[in-house]
ZAMARGU-4260 file (C-alpha; in steps of 0.2 Angstrom, whole numbers, plus 5000, padded with zeros to 4 digits):
<rodrens>
0) 5000/5001/5000 | 5014/5012/5006 | 5023/5007/4988 | 5007/5012/4979 | 5005/5028/4987
5) 5022/5032/4984 | 5020/5028/4966 | 5004/5038/4964 | 5013/5054/4973 | 5027/5052/4960
10) 5015/5052/4946 | 5005/5067/4953 | 5020/5077/4956 | 5026/5073/4937 | 5008/5078/4930
15) 5004/5093/4941 | 5016/5106/4934 | 5010/5102/4916 | 4992/5103/4921 | 4994/5119/4930
20) 5003/5127/4917 | 4991/5123/4903 | 4976/5129/4913 | 4985/5146/4918 | 4989/5148/4900
25) 4970/5145/4895 | 4965/5157/4910 | 4978/5172/4904 | 4967/5188/4905 | 4964/5195/4887
30) 4971/5213/4891 | 4988/5205/4897 | 4989/5195/4882 | 4985/5209/4870 | 4998/5222/4880
35) 5011/5209/4876 | 5012/5203/4858 | 5028/5194/4862 | 5021/5184/4876 | 5008/5177/4864
40) 5021/5166/4855 | 5029/5160/4870 | 5011/5155/4877 | 5006/5147/4860 | 5022/5138/4860
45) 5019/5132/4878 | 5002/5125/4874 | 5007/5115/4859 | 5020/5108/4870 | 5006/5103/4884
50) 4995/5098/4873 | 5005/5082/4867 | 5004/5076/4885 | 4994/5061/4886 | 4988/5066/4904
55) 4982/5083/4897 | 4975/5074/4882 | 4963/5064/4892 | 4958/5078/4904 | 4952/5088/4888
60) 4944/5073/4880 | 4933/5071/4896 | 4927/5089/4896 | 4932/5093/4915 | 4934/5109/4922
65) 4952/5113/4923 | 4952/5125/4940 | 4941/5111/4948 | 4954/5098/4942 | 4969/5109/4947
70) 4964/5111/4965 | 4959/5092/4966 | 4975/5089/4961 | 4983/5101/4974 | 4974/5093/4988
75) 4978/5075/4983 | 4996/5080/4983 | 4995/5088/5000 | 4987/5072/5007 | 5000/5059/4998
80) 5014/5074/5004 | 5008/5072/5023 | 5006/5053/5020 | 5024/5052/5014 | 5030/5062/5028
85) 5021/5050/5041 | 5030/5035/5031 | 5047/5044/5034 | 5044/5047/5053 | 5039/5029/5055
90) 5053/5024/5046 | 5066/5036/5054 | 5074/5022/5064 | 5077/5012/5049 | 5083/5026/5039
95) 5095/5031/5054 | 5102/5013/5054 | 5103/5012/5037 | 5113/5029/5038 | 5124/5022/5050
100) 5127/5006/5040 | 5131/5016/5025 | 5142/5026/5035 | 5151/5013/5043 | 5153/5003/5026
105) 5160/5020/5018 | 5174/5018/5032 | 5177/4999/5027 | 5179/5004/5009 | 5190/5020/5014
110) 5201/5007/5024 | 5200/4995/5009 | 5205/5008/4996 | 5220/5015/5008 | 5224/4994/5009
115) 5223/4991/4990 | 5234/5007/4988 | 5247/5000/4998 | 5247/4983/4988 | 5248/4994/4972
120) 5265/5002/4978 | 5271/4985/4985 | 5267/4977/4968 | 5276/4992/4959 | 5291/4989/4970
125) 5291/4969/4967 | 5289/4974/4948 | 5304/4984/4949 | 5314/4970/4958 | 5307/4957/4946
130) 5314/4968/4932 | 5332/4971/4941 | 5331/4952/4945 | 5328/4948/4926 | 5341/4959/4921
135) 5354/4951/4934 | 5348/4933/4928 | 5352/4939/4910 | 5368/4947/4914 | 5372/4930/4924
140) 5367/4919/4910 | 5379/4927/4898 | 5393/4927/4909 | 5389/4908/4914 | 5390/4905/4894
145) 5405/4914/4892 | 5414/4905/4906 | 5407/4886/4900 | 5412/4893/4881 | 5431/4895/4888
150) 5432/4882/4901 | 5436/4868/4889 | 5449/4878/4881 | 5457/4884/4896 | 5456/4868/4906
155) 5466/4860/4890 | 5478/4876/4891 | 5481/4873/4911 | 5483/4855/4909 | 5496/4857/4897
160) 5504/4872/4907 | 5505/4865/4923 | 5519/4855/4931 | 5512/4841/4943 | 5521/4837/4958
165) 5521/4817/4952 | 5530/4821/4936 | 5543/4830/4944 | 5545/4817/4959 | 5546/4803/4945
170) 5558/4812/4934 | 5570/4816/4948 | 5569/4799/4959 | 5564/4785/4946 | 5577/4775/4938
175) 5576/4778/4919 | 5571/4760/4916 | 5556/4762/4927 | 5538/4764/4917 | 5534/4779/4926
180) 5550/4789/4920 | 5546/4784/4901 | 5528/4789/4903 | 5531/4807/4913 | 5547/4810/4901
185) 5533/4809/4885 | 5523/4821/4896 | 5538/4834/4899 | 5543/4833/4880 | 5525/4838/4877
190) 5524/4852/4891 | 5540/4858/4885 | 5536/4859/4867 | 5518/4867/4874 | 5526/4882/4884
195) 5539/4885/4869 | 5525/4888/4856 | 5516/4899/4869 | 5531/4909/4872 | 5529/4915/4854
200) 5513/4922/4858 | 5520/4931/4872 | 5509/4920/4886 | 5514/4928/4904 | 5512/4911/4912
205) 5526/4903/4902 | 5539/4911/4913 | 5531/4903/4930 | 5535/4886/4923 | 5549/4889/4911
210) 5563/4888/4924 | 5556/4871/4932 | 5555/4864/4915 | 5572/4869/4911 | 5579/4861/4927
215) 5568/4845/4925 | 5575/4842/4905 | 5592/4845/4911 | 5590/4831/4924 | 5581/4820/4912
220) 5595/4823/4899 | 5609/4818/4912 | 5601/4803/4918 | 5597/4797/4899 | 5614/4800/4894
225) 5623/4791/4908 | 5611/4776/4905 | 5613/4775/4886 | 5632/4777/4888 | 5632/4762/4901
230) 5623/4752/4889 | 5636/4755/4874 | 5650/4750/4888 | 5643/4735/4890 | 5646/4730/4872
235) 5663/4731/4875 | 5665/4717/4886 | 5673/4701/4879 | 5661/4687/4874 | 5646/4699/4875
240) 5631/4694/4865 | 5628/4713/4859 | 5610/4708/4853 | 5603/4708/4871 | 5607/4727/4875
245) 5603/4731/4859 | 5584/4724/4860 | 5586/4732/4877 | 5589/4748/4869 | 5575/4747/4857
250) 5563/4747/4871 | 5569/4765/4875 | 5571/4772/4860 | 5561/4787/4865 | 5577/4793/4876
255) 5586/4796/4859 | 5572/4806/4852 | 5571/4817/4867 | 5590/4821/4867 | 5589/4824/4848
260) 5573/4835/4852 | 5581/4845/4865 | 5600/4842/4866 | 5608/4839/4850 | 5626/4839/4856
265) 5623/4826/4868 | 5613/4815/4855 | 5626/4817/4843 | 5639/4811/4857 | 5629/4796/4861
270) 5627/4792/4842 | 5645/4792/4839 | 5650/4782/4854 | 5638/4769/4848 | 5646/4770/4830
275) 5663/4770/4837 | 5658/4755/4848 | 5649/4745/4836 | 5662/4748/4822 | 5675/4740/4833
280) 5665/4725/4839 | 5661/4721/4819 | 5679/4724/4813 | 5684/4712/4826 | 5671/4698/4820
285) 5676/4701/4803 | 5695/4702/4805 | 5692/4684/4815 | 5681/4679/4800 | 5692/4682/4787
290) 5708/4674/4797 | 5699/4659/4798 | 5694/4660/4779 | 5711/4662/4774 | 5717/4646/4783
295) 5705/4637/4773 | 5712/4644/4757 | 5721/4632/4747 | 5737/4638/4735 | 5735/4637/4717
300) 5747/4622/4710 | 5751/4620/4692 | 5744/4605/4681 | 5749/4596/4665 | 5743/4609/4654
305) 5754/4625/4662 | 5770/4629/4654 | 5783/4640/4660 | 5785/4656/4649 | 5768/4652/4639
310) 5754/4663/4641 | 5738/4654/4644 | 5728/4646/4630 | 5709/4649/4625 | 5705/4631/4626
315) 5688/4633/4636 | 5682/4644/4623 | 5684/4631/4609 | 5667/4622/4611 | 5657/4639/4616
320) 5648/4639/4601 | 5641/4622/4601 | 5635/4626/4618 | 5626/4642/4615 | 5616/4631/4601
325) 5613/4619/4615 | 5607/4632/4628 | 5594/4641/4614 | 5587/4623/4609 | 5585/4618/4626
330) 5576/4635/4631 | 5566/4633/4614 | 5560/4617/4621 | 5558/4624/4639 | 5548/4639/4636
335) 5531/4631/4628 | 5532/4619/4642 | 5535/4633/4656 | 5521/4643/4649 | 5509/4628/4648
340) 5512/4624/4667 | 5509/4643/4671 | 5493/4642/4661 | 5487/4626/4669 | 5490/4635/4687
345) 5482/4650/4681 | 5466/4639/4675 | 5465/4630/4690 | 5463/4644/4701 | 5451/4652/4689
350) 5440/4635/4690 | 5441/4633/4709 | 5426/4633/4718 | 5425/4640/4735 | 5410/4631/4738
355) 5417/4615/4737 | 5429/4618/4752 | 5422/4613/4769 | 5427/4620/4786 | 5434/4637/4778
360) 5441/4647/4791 | 5450/4664/4794 | 5467/4658/4793 | 5477/4660/4777 | 5472/4646/4764
365) 5485/4633/4757 | 5481/4638/4740 | 5487/4655/4743 | 5502/4649/4752 | 5505/4637/4737
370) 5504/4652/4727 | 5514/4662/4737 | 5529/4651/4738 | 5527/4647/4720 | 5527/4665/4713
375) 5542/4671/4725 | 5553/4657/4716 | 5548/4662/4699 | 5550/4682/4705 | 5568/4676/4711
380) 5573/4669/4695 | 5564/4683/4684 | 5574/4697/4695 | 5591/4690/4688 | 5585/4683/4672
385) 5571/4696/4668 | 5557/4692/4654 | 5543/4700/4650 | 5533/4684/4645 | 5537/4679/4663
390) 5530/4693/4670 | 5515/4693/4661 | 5510/4676/4667 | 5515/4681/4683 | 5504/4696/4683
395) 5489/4685/4676 | 5491/4672/4689 | 5491/4687/4702 | 5475/4692/4695 | 5466/4676/4698
400) 5473/4673/4715 | 5467/4689/4720 | 5449/4685/4713 | 5450/4669/4722 | 5454/4675/4737
405) 5438/4688/4735 | 5428/4674/4731 | 5433/4663/4746 | 5428/4680/4758 | 5412/4680/4751
410) 5407/4664/4760 | 5409/4672/4775 | 5391/4682/4782 | 5400/4694/4791 | 5411/4708/4782
415) 5421/4709/4797 | 5426/4690/4794 | 5430/4693/4775 | 5440/4707/4779 | 5450/4697/4792
420) 5451/4683/4780 | 5457/4695/4767 | 5470/4703/4779 | 5478/4686/4784 | 5479/4679/4766
425) 5487/4696/4759 | 5500/4696/4774 | 5505/4679/4772 | 5508/4680/4753 | 5519/4697/4757
430) 5529/4689/4769 | 5534/4675/4757 | 5539/4687/4743 | 5546/4698/4755 | 5559/4684/4761
435) 5564/4679/4744 | 5563/4694/4733 | 5565/4712/4732 | 5554/4722/4743 | 5551/4735/4728
440) 5544/4721/4718 | 5529/4724/4708 | 5520/4708/4717 | 5525/4715/4733 | 5520/4733/4729
445) 5504/4726/4725 | 5501/4715/4739 | 5505/4729/4751 | 5494/4741/4744 | 5479/4729/4746
450) 5484/4724/4763 | 5485/4743/4768 | 5467/4746/4760 | 5460/4732/4769 | 5466/4736/4786
455) 5461/4752/4785 | 5442/4745/4780 | 5445/4734/4795 | 5450/4747/4807 | 5433/4758/4803
460) 5424/4742/4805 | 5431/4737/4824 | 5430/4756/4829 | 5413/4757/4823 | 5403/4747/4839
465) 5412/4758/4852 | 5413/4775/4844 | 5401/4774/4829 | 5392/4788/4834 | 5406/4800/4836
470) 5414/4794/4820 | 5397/4798/4811 | 5395/4815/4820 | 5412/4821/4814 | 5410/4815/4796
475) 5393/4823/4794 | 5398/4839/4803 | 5414/4841/4792 | 5404/4840/4776 | 5390/4853/4783
480) 5405/4864/4787 | 5413/4862/4771 | 5397/4865/4762 | 5391/4880/4773 | 5376/4871/4779
485) 5373/4880/4796 | 5355/4873/4799 | 5358/4855/4798 | 5373/4859/4810 | 5364/4866/4822
490) 5352/4850/4821 | 5368/4839/4827 | 5370/4850/4844 | 5359/4840/4853 | 5369/4823/4849
495) 5384/4831/4858 | 5382/4829/4876 | 5376/4810/4874 | 5392/4808/4863 | 5403/4815/4875
500) 5398/4807/4890 | 5397/4790/4882 | 5416/4792/4877 | 5422/4798/4893 | 5412/4782/4902
505) 5419/4769/4889 | 5435/4774/4879 | 5447/4764/4891 | 5436/4748/4892 | 5435/4751/4872
510) 5454/4751/4870 | 5455/4735/4879 | 5443/4725/4870 | 5448/4731/4854 | 5467/4724/4858
515) 5460/4708/4865 | 5451/4706/4849 | 5464/4711/4837 | 5477/4698/4845 | 5467/4685/4844
520) 5461/4687/4828 | 5475/4689/4817 | 5487/4672/4815 | 5504/4685/4812 | 5507/4695/4830
525) 5519/4707/4822 | 5505/4712/4807 | 5491/4712/4823 | 5503/4723/4832 | 5502/4735/4818
530) 5484/4733/4814 | 5481/4738/4834 | 5493/4754/4832 | 5484/4759/4815 | 5467/4757/4826
535) 5471/4767/4840 | 5481/4779/4828 | 5463/4783/4818 | 5453/4783/4836 | 5465/4797/4840
540) 5463/4806/4824 | 5443/4805/4825 | 5445/4811/4842 | 5454/4825/4837 | 5444/4829/4823
545) 5429/4829/4834 | 5437/4841/4847 | 5440/4853/4832 | 5422/4851/4825 | 5417/4857/4843
550) 5427/4872/4841 | 5417/4879/4828 | 5400/4888/4829 | 5387/4883/4835 | 5395/4870/4846
555) 5409/4881/4855 | 5396/4888/4868 | 5390/4870/4874 | 5392/4869/4891 | 5398/4850/4890
560) 5414/4855/4880 | 5421/4857/4897 | 5420/4839/4900 | 5430/4834/4885 | 5445/4822/4888
565) 5462/4827/4886 | 5469/4821/4870 | 5486/4818/4879 | 5478/4806/4892 | 5472/4796/4875
570) 5489/4797/4867 | 5498/4790/4884 | 5486/4777/4884 | 5488/4771/4867 | 5507/4770/4868
575) 5505/4758/4881 | 5498/4745/4868 | 5515/4749/4859 | 5527/4734/4856 | 5546/4737/4859
580) 5552/4726/4845
</rodrens>
């Protein structure tokens, strides 16, 4: 009810001024209207505006008295006003309570506003701190990358530059025959060369170790000189088998290399002492040998055909012409038969079917041994009595033997076994030929080339299971660098950490396994040792190329470069597998 009253009061208030104004405009006095012509236009405009109102339209249509209607409206308005006042009085307590609540809310909102302003200020300071921390983080990240980029090269430089206490102790205190002395002597040689190289680049740190290295070099040269001269003097003892100390000296041949590099005068002294001693020993041996041979010489005695005062007759050349005819006839009979025999051997090897052989193993085949001995004999004769026909037949025979070896190797399913079979056979044939012919013969040179080619192929094969990832990475990256394909090079960067960690964790074990595999595979121990050294040398070269690739963009900023193994450690470990004969 109160709401309806309020709505009605509001409607009356809105309509009452319009009705009152309209009524007054209609009731204007004629005199006043006529006296002021300007008011006429205003009244007309005012009337037109009020006539547009819906409430006025209804009142005019109903034909009611406007004065009476105006008084009625005023009366109703007063009643509504009085009712509204009573309502306000009745709700005064609620209004006062509402006012208090609004005031309390204003205070709470004011405090919240202050808190939010404080939070805003704190957030602004935190944002500034975050920006500062972000800038510091970027700066620290750049410094970290720079340090990681230089760490690998710097650690390598420091390792090559510093002189370890153990090295000093071994050079000064160990005997020259000790294994530690030989290993540290090689390290000392490397450090001296490195410091000399850096001194040309004006590296200040060279002055810190130069005196120490010089003293160690002097001490090492003194000990080496004393040892070598002492060994040479043992040759002079009577009834001494000089081959025994010679073989002992071969184990320490690096001593002489060290002297030649760092003190040529002492190296010359040792060499001259050795030459003088050995020349005296060999002179005494040959002198004794010739004196004993002279005792076996018979004096020339005269026979019945010798006459005093008469020159020797040419009795030995009387039948020489008939002898030459005989030999020419013999050669005419011999050559066709000789060619026929060689052709039979060539055809027998050409027609040989490897599938007919049972129990084929990787050792040298008996057919290749027969060929080697037969060919060595013919080549030895042909060297003294060269013949173009013999050379052509031997070349044809060699071609068939090479094809036979390839056919036999194809019987092995594994490529590695095929290479082992070929290497063993080529090595056996080469050794037989070198024992009986010249080293530079055509057959020897041919088998040397074949043997070296198969050895290199075998080395790649045996290194691949252990270091295949690194080898492939090096080959691909070198190809990309050569062609300038930097996008492909960047894609390879994800492989570097795995390759470095894999190499660091397994390189020494891989060397031992490769050594055991090679030593049990090849029948010729010397050939196996040569293959092992070739494999280790190839591994060192691959690792050197690997380090060189990582020093290029985009790999040089990788943190894992600091974990790279010093290549000098790899070289020292490889030398442990080197024989001394």
